[in-house]
C-alpha positions as CSV (number, residue, x, y, z in Angstrom):
1,M,-55.0,-68.0,24.9
2,A,-58.1,-66.1,25.9
3,F,-60.0,-64.0,23.4
4,T,-60.3,-60.4,24.5
5,T,-62.5,-57.7,23.1
6,D,-62.4,-53.9,23.4
7,Q,-64.2,-52.9,26.6
8,N,-66.3,-50.5,24.6
9,D,-67.5,-53.3,22.2
10,K,-70.8,-54.4,23.6
11,T,-72.6,-57.0,21.7
12,L,-75.8,-58.6,23.0
13,Y,-75.8,-62.4,23.1
14,L,-78.5,-63.1,20.6
15,E,-78.6,-66.3,18.6
16,W,-80.1,-66.2,15.1
17,A,-83.8,-66.9,15.2
18,G,-83.6,-67.0,18.9
19,D,-84.0,-64.6,21.8
20,F,-81.7,-62.7,24.1
21,V,-79.9,-64.8,26.6
22,V,-80.6,-63.8,30.2
23,A,-77.5,-63.4,32.5
24,P,-77.5,-64.9,36.0
25,N,-78.1,-61.4,37.5
26,G,-81.3,-61.1,35.4
27,G,-79.9,-58.7,32.8
28,I,-79.2,-59.4,29.2
29,M,-76.0,-61.3,28.6
30,L,-73.3,-59.9,26.4
31,A,-71.6,-62.0,23.8
32,Q,-67.8,-62.3,24.2
33,G,-64.9,-64.0,22.5
34,W,-65.8,-66.7,19.9
35,D,-69.6,-66.3,20.5
36,Q,-69.3,-62.6,19.5
37,V,-67.4,-63.4,16.3
38,R,-69.7,-66.4,15.5
39,Q,-72.8,-64.3,15.8
40,R,-71.4,-61.7,13.4
41,I,-70.4,-64.3,10.8
42,I,-73.8,-66.0,11.0
43,R,-75.6,-62.7,10.6
44,R,-73.5,-61.8,7.7
45,L,-74.1,-65.2,6.0
46,L,-77.9,-65.4,6.6
47,T,-78.9,-61.7,6.0
48,N,-80.2,-61.0,2.5
49,P,-78.8,-58.1,0.5
50,E,-81.3,-56.4,-1.8
51,F,-81.9,-58.5,-4.9
52,Q,-84.1,-59.0,-7.8
53,L,-86.3,-62.1,-8.5
54,A,-86.4,-63.6,-12.0
55,D,-89.8,-61.9,-12.6
56,G,-88.2,-58.5,-11.9
57,T,-89.6,-58.0,-8.4
58,Q,-87.2,-56.2,-6.2
59,V,-86.7,-57.8,-2.8
60,P,-85.7,-55.4,0.0
61,A,-82.5,-56.0,2.0
62,G,-82.6,-57.6,5.4
63,Y,-80.9,-54.4,6.8
64,I,-82.8,-51.6,5.1
65,F,-80.0,-49.0,5.9
66,N,-77.3,-51.1,4.1
67,P,-78.8,-52.8,1.1
68,D,-75.5,-54.5,0.2
69,Y,-75.0,-56.1,3.6
70,G,-75.2,-59.9,3.8
71,E,-74.5,-63.0,1.7
72,G,-78.1,-64.2,1.2
73,F,-77.2,-67.7,2.3
74,R,-80.8,-68.6,3.0
75,R,-81.7,-68.1,-0.7
76,L,-79.7,-71.3,-1.4
77,V,-81.9,-73.4,0.9
78,G,-83.8,-76.0,-1.0
79,E,-81.5,-76.1,-4.0
80,P,-80.3,-79.6,-5.0
81,A,-76.9,-80.6,-3.6
82,S,-74.5,-80.1,-6.5
83,E,-70.9,-79.0,-7.1
84,D,-72.2,-75.6,-8.3
85,L,-74.1,-75.2,-5.1
86,Q,-71.1,-76.1,-3.0
87,N,-68.9,-73.6,-5.0
88,R,-71.5,-70.8,-4.4
89,V,-71.6,-71.7,-0.7
90,I,-67.8,-71.6,-0.5
91,A,-67.6,-68.2,-2.1
92,R,-70.2,-66.7,0.3
93,V,-68.6,-68.3,3.3
94,N,-65.2,-66.9,2.4
95,S,-66.7,-63.5,1.8
96,A,-68.5,-63.4,5.2
97,V,-65.7,-64.8,7.2
98,L,-62.6,-63.1,5.9
99,I,-64.1,-59.6,6.2
100,D,-64.4,-60.0,10.0
101,Q,-62.0,-57.9,12.1
102,S,-61.2,-60.8,14.5
103,V,-60.5,-63.4,11.8
104,D,-57.0,-64.3,10.7
105,A,-57.3,-63.4,7.0
106,S,-54.1,-65.1,6.1
107,N,-55.7,-68.4,7.2
108,P,-58.9,-68.9,5.1
109,P,-61.7,-70.9,6.7
110,L,-61.7,-74.6,6.3
111,I,-65.0,-75.5,4.6
112,S,-66.4,-79.0,4.3
113,F,-69.7,-80.5,3.4
114,F,-71.6,-83.5,4.7
115,Q,-74.9,-85.0,3.7
116,T,-77.3,-87.0,5.9
117,P,-79.0,-90.2,4.7
118,R,-82.2,-88.1,4.3
119,G,-80.3,-85.8,1.8
120,E,-79.8,-82.8,4.0
121,L,-76.6,-81.0,3.1
122,Y,-74.6,-79.2,5.8
123,V,-71.6,-77.0,5.7
124,S,-69.0,-77.0,8.4
125,I,-66.8,-73.9,8.7
126,I,-63.7,-73.8,10.8
127,V,-62.6,-70.2,11.5
128,S,-59.1,-69.2,12.7
129,L,-59.0,-66.0,14.7
130,K,-56.1,-63.6,15.1
131,T,-55.7,-64.9,18.7
132,Q,-54.8,-68.4,17.3
133,Q,-58.2,-69.7,18.6
134,Q,-60.4,-71.6,16.3
135,G,-64.2,-72.0,16.2
136,T,-66.6,-74.0,14.2
137,I,-69.9,-73.1,12.6
138,V,-72.3,-75.7,11.1
139,L,-75.2,-74.6,9.0
140,S,-77.8,-76.4,6.9
141,V,-77.6,-75.7,3.2
142,N,-80.8,-77.4,2.2
143,P,-83.5,-79.3,4.1
144,G,-83.2,-82.4,2.0
């Protein structure tokens, strides 16, 4: 089953920490289907909401016009791999995934962790869409 989007829904194909993808005709490619959903989820996970440091310093939000947007996943980078860290990751992933309009909210994401021999912790997220399609996102939780 193919994933379709509203014809008016134009999302540029732009990977996190990357650049626009150029289409064969020389224009900027539009994201469609799973790529469009995946991009939204990754942005939601990695964007920092406004927060306060332990010393009281206020850190501005990644999206200045919506200070509550984002799960601040990158703030977890470098923390030791622990059950507490995994629980916080699970909570943030569920929050970022289940809010998406294309995700089947009755089927929560399947979240698993794996660690490399060097100590790097990764999270794998399998997302079920309303179209019955599934997609996978893999992100580093800590650099080891």
